[in-house]
C-alpha positions in Angstrom: -82.7 -110.8 -29.8 -79.5 -110.3 -27.8 -77.5 -107.1 -27.6 -73.7 -107.1 -27.4 -72.3 -103.8 -26.2 -73.8 -100.7 -27.7 -73.5 -101.5 -31.4 -74.0 -105.2 -32.0 -77.4 -106.9 -32.0 -77.7 -110.7 -32.4 -81.0 -111.9 -33.9 -82.1 -115.5 -33.9 -84.7 -116.4 -36.6 -86.9 -119.5 -37.0 -85.6 -120.6 -40.4 -83.3 -117.7 -41.4 -80.3 -118.7 -39.2 -78.4 -116.4 -37.0 -78.2 -112.7 -37.9 -75.8 -110.0 -36.7 -76.7 -106.4 -37.0 -74.1 -103.6 -36.7 -75.7 -100.3 -35.7 -72.6 -98.3 -36.9 -72.6 -99.6 -40.4 -76.3 -100.6 -40.5 -75.3 -103.9 -42.1 -76.5 -107.4 -41.5 -74.3 -110.6 -41.5 -76.3 -113.8 -41.9 -75.0 -117.2 -40.7 -76.8 -120.1 -42.2 -76.5 -123.9 -41.8 -74.6 -125.9 -44.3 -74.9 -129.7 -43.9 -71.5 -130.2 -45.7 -69.7 -127.8 -43.4 -69.4 -128.6 -39.7 -68.2 -125.1 -38.9 -71.6 -123.6 -39.7 -74.6 -123.5 -37.3 -76.3 -126.8 -37.0 -79.8 -125.6 -37.8 -81.4 -122.4 -39.2 -84.1 -122.4 -36.5 -82.5 -120.4 -33.7 -84.7 -120.2 -30.6 -82.3 -119.1 -27.8 -79.2 -116.9 -27.6 -76.8 -116.3 -24.7 -73.5 -114.5 -24.3 -71.4 -116.1 -21.5 -68.9 -114.6 -19.1 -66.0 -115.6 -21.3 -67.3 -113.8 -24.3 -68.6 -116.7 -26.4 -72.0 -116.6 -28.0 -74.3 -119.7 -27.5 -77.2 -120.5 -29.9 -79.9 -123.0 -29.1 -81.7 -124.4 -32.1 -84.8 -126.3 -32.8 -83.6 -129.5 -34.4 -79.8 -129.0 -34.2 -79.2 -128.8 -30.5 -76.6 -126.4 -29.0 -73.9 -124.3 -30.9 -71.0 -122.2 -29.6 -70.0 -119.3 -31.9 -66.5 -118.0 -32.1 -67.2 -114.3 -32.7 -63.7 -113.4 -33.8 -63.3 -116.2 -36.4 -67.0 -116.6 -37.3 -66.8 -120.4 -36.6 -69.5 -122.5 -35.0 -68.9 -125.6 -32.8 -71.7 -128.1 -32.6 -72.6 -129.8 -29.3 -74.4 -133.1 -30.0 -74.4 -136.6 -28.6 -70.7 -137.0 -29.2 -70.2 -134.3 -26.5 -72.8 -135.7 -24.1 -75.8 -133.7 -25.3 -78.7 -136.1 -25.8 -81.1 -133.4 -27.1 -81.9 -131.6 -30.4 -83.8 -128.7 -28.9 -82.4 -126.0 -26.6 -85.2 -123.7 -25.3 -83.2 -121.5 -22.9 -79.7 -120.8 -21.7 -78.5 -119.3 -18.4 -75.2 -119.1 -16.5 -74.5 -119.4 -12.8 -71.7 -117.9 -10.7 -69.5 -121.0 -11.2 -69.3 -120.9 -15.0 -71.9 -123.5 -15.5 -74.5 -123.1 -18.3 -78.0 -124.3 -17.4 -80.2 -125.2 -20.4 -83.8 -126.2 -20.8 -84.5 -128.7 -23.6 -86.8 -131.3 -24.9 -85.1 -133.8 -22.8 -84.8 -132.3 -19.4 -82.4 -129.7 -18.0 -78.7 -129.9 -18.9 -75.7 -128.4 -17.0 -72.5 -127.7 -18.9 -69.3 -126.5 -17.2 -67.4 -124.1 -19.3 -64.0 -125.0 -17.8 -64.2 -128.8 -17.4 -66.7 -129.3 -20.2 -68.5 -131.8 -18.0 -72.2 -132.4 -18.9 -74.9 -133.2 -16.3 -78.4 -134.1 -17.3 -81.5 -133.8 -15.0 -84.7 -135.6 -15.5 -88.0 -136.5 -13.7 -86.2 -138.3 -10.9 -84.6 -135.0 -10.0 -88.0 -133.3 -9.6 -88.6 -131.8 -13.1 -92.1 -130.9 -13.9 -91.6 -132.6 -17.3 -88.9 -133.6 -19.7 -90.3 -131.1 -22.2 -89.8 -127.3 -21.6 -91.1 -124.3 -23.4 -89.4 -121.7 -25.6 -88.6 -118.3 -24.1 -89.6 -119.5 -20.6 -86.4 -119.0 -18.7 -85.1 -116.3 -16.3 -82.4 -115.6 -13.6 -83.1 -113.1 -10.8 -80.5 -110.9 -9.0 -80.1 -113.5 -6.3 -79.0 -116.1 -8.8 -82.2 -118.1 -8.7 -83.1 -119.7 -12.0 -86.5 -120.3 -13.5 -87.4 -122.7 -16.3 -91.0 -123.1 -17.6 -92.2 -126.3 -19.2 -95.4 -127.9 -20.5 -96.4 -129.1 -17.0 -95.4 -126.2 -14.8 -92.3 -124.4 -13.6 -89.0 -125.4 -12.1 -86.9 -123.0 -10.1 -83.8 -123.4 -8.0 -80.5 -122.0 -6.8 -77.7 -123.7 -8.7 -75.4 -124.0 -5.7 -78.2 -125.9 -3.8 -78.5 -128.6 -6.4 -76.8 -131.6 -4.9 -74.4 -133.4 -7.2 -73.6 -137.1 -7.3 -69.8 -137.2 -6.8 -69.5 -140.9 -7.0 -67.1 -142.1 -9.7 -68.7 -145.2 -11.1 -66.7 -148.4 -11.8 -67.0 -149.4 -15.5 -67.3 -153.1 -16.4 -67.8 -155.2 -19.5 -71.2 -156.7 -18.8 -71.5 -159.0 -21.8 -69.6 -160.3 -24.9 -71.6 -161.9 -27.7 -70.4 -163.7 -30.8 -73.2 -163.9 -33.4 -75.6 -163.0 -30.7 -74.4 -165.9 -28.5 -73.1 -164.9 -25.0 -69.6 -165.8 -24.1 -69.5 -166.7 -20.4 -66.8 -165.7 -17.9 -65.0 -162.7 -16.6 -62.2 -161.7 -18.9 -59.8 -158.9 -19.9 -58.7 -160.8 -23.0 -60.6 -162.8 -25.5 -59.6 -164.6 -28.7 -62.0 -164.8 -31.7 -61.6 -166.9 -34.8 -61.4 -165.1 -38.1 -64.8 -166.5 -39.1 -66.4 -165.4 -35.8 -65.6 -161.8 -36.0 -69.1 -160.4 -35.7 -69.4 -159.6 -32.0 -71.1 -157.3 -29.6 -69.6 -155.8 -26.4 -71.9 -154.4 -23.7 -70.7 -152.3 -20.8 -72.1 -150.6 -17.8 -71.4 -147.8 -15.2 -72.1 -149.2 -11.7 -73.9 -146.2 -10.4 -77.6 -146.7 -9.6 -78.6 -143.2 -8.5 -80.2 -142.6 -11.9 -79.0 -145.2 -14.4 -80.9 -143.9 -17.4 -78.9 -140.7 -17.2 -75.5 -142.3 -17.0 -73.4 -141.5 -20.0 -70.9 -143.6 -21.9 -68.1 -143.5 -24.5 -66.1 -146.2 -26.2 -63.7 -146.9 -29.0 -61.7 -149.8 -30.5 -58.0 -149.1 -30.3 -56.4 -150.2 -33.6 -59.6 -149.6 -35.5 -61.0 -146.2 -34.4 -59.3 -143.0 -33.4 -62.1 -141.1 -31.6 -64.5 -141.9 -28.7 -68.1 -142.8 -29.6 -70.4 -141.1 -27.0 -73.7 -142.8 -26.3 -76.4 -142.7 -23.7 -77.5 -145.4 -21.3 -79.9 -146.9 -23.9 -77.1 -147.5 -26.4 -74.3 -148.8 -24.1 -73.1 -151.5 -26.5 -70.7 -151.6 -29.4 -71.0 -153.7 -32.6 -68.0 -154.9 -34.7 -67.8 -157.0 -37.8 -65.3 -158.1 -40.4 -62.2 -157.0 -38.4 -58.9 -158.0 -39.9 -56.9 -160.5 -38.0 -54.8 -158.8 -35.3 -54.8 -157.5 -31.7 -57.2 -154.8 -30.7 -58.0 -153.1 -27.4 -61.6 -152.1 -26.7 -61.9 -149.2 -24.2 -65.0 -147.9 -22.5 -65.6 -145.2 -20.0 -68.7 -143.8 -18.3 -70.2 -141.2 -16.0 -72.9 -141.2 -13.3 -76.1 -139.2 -13.8 -74.5 -136.0 -12.7 -71.7 -136.2 -15.3 -68.9 -137.4 -13.0 -66.8 -139.5 -15.4 -64.6 -142.5 -14.7 -61.9 -141.5 -17.2 -59.8 -144.7 -16.7 -62.7 -146.9 -17.7 -62.2 -150.5 -18.7 -60.1 -152.2 -21.3 -60.6 -155.5 -23.1 -58.0 -157.0 -25.4 -59.6 -158.7 -28.5 -57.5 -161.0 -30.6 -58.8 -161.9 -34.0 -57.0 -165.1 -34.9 -56.0 -165.4 -38.6 -56.9 -168.4 -40.8 -54.3 -171.2 -40.7 -53.0 -170.2 -44.1 -52.1 -166.8 -42.8 -50.2 -168.0 -39.7 -46.4 -167.6 -39.5 -45.8 -171.4 -39.1 -47.9 -172.2 -42.2 -46.1 -169.5 -44.2 -42.7 -170.8 -43.0 -43.7 -174.4 -43.7 -44.8 -173.4 -47.2 -41.5 -171.6 -47.9 -39.6 -174.7 -46.7 -41.8 -177.0 -48.8 -41.5 -174.9 -51.9 -37.7 -174.6 -51.3 -37.5 -178.4 -50.9 -39.5 -179.0 -54.1 -37.3 -176.6 -56.1 -34.2 -178.1 -54.6 -35.4 -181.6 -55.5 -36.3 -180.6 -59.1 -32.9 -179.0 -59.5 -31.2 -182.1 -58.1 -33.2 -184.3 -60.5 -32.4 -182.0 -63.4 -28.7 -182.2 -62.6 -28.8 -186.0 -62.2 -30.6 -186.2 -65.6 -28.0 -184.0 -67.3 -25.2 -186.1 -65.7 -26.8 -189.3 -66.9 -27.1 -187.9 -70.4 -23.4 -186.8 -70.3 -22.3 -190.3 -69.1 -24.3 -191.9 -71.9 -22.7 -189.6 -74.4 -19.3 -190.5 -73.2 -20.1 -194.2 -73.1 -21.5 -194.1 -76.6 -18.6 -192.1 -77.9 -16.2 -194.6 -76.3 -18.1 -197.5 -77.8 -18.1 -195.8 -81.2 -14.4 -195.1 -80.9 -13.6 -198.7 -79.9 -15.8 -200.3 -82.6 -15.3 -198.0 -85.5 -11.7 -197.2 -84.5 -10.9 -200.9 -84.4 -12.4 -201.4 -87.9 -10.6 -198.4 -89.3 -7.3 -199.5 -87.8 -7.7 -202.9 -89.3 -8.4 -201.3 -92.7 -5.4 -199.1 -92.3 -3.1 -202.1 -91.5 -4.5 -204.3 -94.3 -4.2 -201.3 -96.7 -0.5 -201.0 -95.8 0.1 -204.7 -96.3 -1.7 -204.7 -99.6 0.2 -201.6 -100.6 3.6 -203.3 -100.0 2.5 -206.3 -102.0 1.2 -204.5 -105.0 4.1 -202.1 -105.3 5.9 -204.7 -107.3 3.0 -205.0 -109.8 1.3 -201.6 -110.0 2.4 -198.3 -108.7 -1.0 -196.8 -109.4 -2.8 -199.3 -107.3 -0.3 -198.8 -104.4 -1.1 -195.1 -104.4 -4.9 -195.8 -104.1 -4.3 -198.2 -101.3 -2.1 -195.7 -99.5 -4.9 -193.1 -99.8 -7.3 -195.6 -98.2 -4.8 -196.1 -95.4 -4.4 -192.4 -94.8 -8.1 -191.8 -94.7 -8.5 -194.6 -92.2 -5.9 -193.0 -89.9 -7.5 -189.6 -90.2 -10.9 -191.2 -89.2 -9.2 -192.8 -86.2 -7.8 -189.5 -85.1 -11.2 -187.8 -85.6 -12.9 -190.4 -83.5 -10.3 -189.9 -80.8 -11.0 -186.1 -80.8 -14.7 -186.7 -80.4 -14.2 -189.0 -77.4 -11.7 -186.5 -75.9 -14.1 -183.5 -76.3 -17.2 -185.2 -74.8 -15.2 -186.5 -71.8 -15.8 -184.0 -68.9 -12.7 -185.2 -67.1 -10.7 -183.5 -69.9 -12.1 -180.0 -69.0 -8.7 -178.5 -68.0 -6.1 -176.2 -69.6 -3.3 -178.8 -69.2 -5.3 -181.5 -71.0 -6.1 -179.1 -73.8 -2.4 -178.2 -74.3 -1.5 -181.9 -74.5 -4.2 -182.5 -76.9 -3.1 -179.6 -79.2 0.5 -180.9 -79.1 -0.6 -184.4 -80.2 -2.9 -183.1 -82.9 -0.7 -180.4 -84.5 2.9 -181.3 -83.8 3.3 -183.2 -87.1 1.7 -180.4 -89.1 3.9 -177.7 -87.4 7.1 -179.8 -87.9 6.6 -179.6 -91.7 7.1 -175.8 -91.6 10.0 -176.0 -89.1 8.1 -175.1 -85.9 8.6 -177.3 -82.9 5.9 -177.7 -80.2 7.1 -178.3 -76.6 5.2 -178.6 -73.3 
């Protein structure tokens, strides 16, 4: 239980979540975990409570790690591995005079700065009795000395006497693997074929004070939007089936006392596209298709022109052959008509009819040849043709045709 002022009492339960009791109204508010809502407490087993100097309530859970509770808005913020907390159990929480929270856990002691939000983890190499501590076994005396009890004894210290590692560690890409095969060389840029885009990137913080407690974060710019926080045992990233394009892999890290190299390291990764997706292949394909279409159109035009030429030649041949025959018939008919006029008027009329029909057929053949000849496709030629065809007909009704 943790009192807040004279009227509020906070109660942590093992399975019933966080409870708030208001003495004035004698009412309980219960805050339970909801796996589908990240704004709720991370676990219903609350084993430690602490109200910091800023006014925020902190709740340590058994299985869900650390939570900060916004009392005004009734919203929880979870502190897991993504924020540098490599633990699921927070046994005790204390605050020093420098706005640092000190917490005992199932994975050593953790220091969290309320202002900078830096996280520092302490382990056996720092003199801890054990990595596992005990519930309820924590205390701060009037001098500021802190005590944390564990399964193998007691740790006590003055927070300002704990020496910090201030070294900012360089971050390097230690290995690049494609299908688990190492790519040799030092690089800040690498190109990968589209069918080789299953690769692993390993990185390291070059601080050897306590390497297992170095912390890391990474993300692939162009694919991810947020940092992935990992501990020293998981300092590698796996990627597969990336789309062709240019990506920038970024990694940063800290030493064992939580001093981060925020600049980190960057590696440009280029996933090369298959040849059929390259700009030159697409351009060549467009040019090739355009050439084929142009060739087909040209062949079609040539074919149509050949047919047109054939039609003109056939019409001309037809006109020459049939026209010559019909002209001959017309001439012979006129000669025969002149000869038979003396003997038979009726026969002369028949022969004249044959002659007129032959002349009409000659004119019709001439029209056909004229219409199929593309060289005649002009208004001037059309007017001349109309004059030749209809001047005789119009003259019979007293209409003259002039051009």
